[in-house]
C-alpha positions as CSV (number, residue, x, y, z in Angstrom):
1,M,0.3,0.2,0.0
2,E,3.0,2.7,0.6
3,S,4.4,2.6,-2.9
4,T,0.7,2.6,-4.0
5,I,-0.2,5.9,-2.8
6,E,3.0,7.0,-3.1
7,L,2.8,7.0,-6.8
8,S,-0.5,7.9,-7.0
9,W,0.5,11.2,-4.6
10,K,3.9,12.2,-6.8
11,L,1.8,11.4,-10.4
12,L,-0.9,13.7,-9.1
13,K,1.7,16.7,-7.6
14,D,3.9,16.4,-11.7
15,Y,0.6,16.7,-13.2
16,L,-0.6,19.6,-10.4
17,E,3.0,21.3,-11.2
18,S,2.5,21.0,-15.2
19,E,-0.4,23.0,-14.7
20,G,0.9,25.9,-13.4
21,Y,0.3,25.0,-9.6
22,I,2.7,24.7,-6.6
23,V,2.3,21.5,-4.6
24,K,4.8,21.1,-1.7
25,S,3.2,17.9,0.3
26,P,1.6,14.8,0.1
27,R,-1.8,16.7,1.4
28,E,-1.3,19.7,-0.6
29,T,-1.4,17.7,-3.7
30,I,-4.4,15.3,-2.6
31,K,-6.8,18.5,-1.2
32,Q,-5.7,20.2,-4.9
33,A,-6.6,17.4,-7.0
34,F,-9.7,16.8,-5.5
35,Q,-10.6,20.1,-5.6
36,M,-10.0,20.4,-9.4
37,E,-11.8,17.4,-9.2
38,L,-9.2,15.1,-10.5
39,I,-9.9,13.0,-7.6
40,D,-12.7,11.7,-6.1
41,N,-13.6,10.8,-2.0
42,G,-10.8,13.0,-1.0
43,H,-11.7,11.8,2.6
44,I,-10.4,8.2,1.2
45,W,-7.2,9.5,0.0
46,M,-6.5,11.0,2.8
47,D,-6.9,8.4,4.7
48,A,-5.1,6.0,3.1
49,L,-2.4,8.7,3.7
50,A,-2.0,9.1,7.0
51,Q,-2.4,4.5,6.5
52,R,0.8,5.4,5.1
53,N,2.3,6.6,8.1
54,L,1.4,4.6,9.8
55,T,3.1,1.4,8.1
56,T,6.1,3.4,7.2
57,Y,7.0,3.7,11.1
58,T,5.1,1.1,12.3
59,Y,6.3,-2.6,12.8
60,D,2.7,-3.9,14.2
61,E,1.8,-7.4,12.3
62,Q,-1.9,-6.6,13.9
63,L,-1.7,-3.1,12.6
64,V,-1.0,-4.9,8.9
65,I,-3.7,-7.4,9.0
66,K,-5.9,-4.6,9.7
67,L,-5.0,-2.3,7.1
68,V,-5.1,-4.9,4.5
69,E,-8.7,-5.9,5.2
70,Q,-9.7,-2.3,5.2
71,I,-7.8,-2.7,1.6
72,R,-9.8,-5.5,0.7
73,S,-12.8,-4.3,1.6
C-alpha cells in the first residue's frame, strides 16, 4: 500500500505542477487534485495517506492485518 499511495500522489503532484500549481506535500497535492475534480473521495485519499504514514514507521503485525482487511473491503 505504501508504494501505491506514494506513486499516486507523486503522479498527481507532477500533473498539477505541469498545470502551474505549486504543491509541496502529499496533503496539499491531494487537496488540490480533489478541488480540481481529478480524484473522487478525497477523504479516502487522506485516510490512505494517514495509513501510509502509520505503516511506514510501525512494525505491528496486527495493525498490518487490520489495514489489509480495510484495503480489501
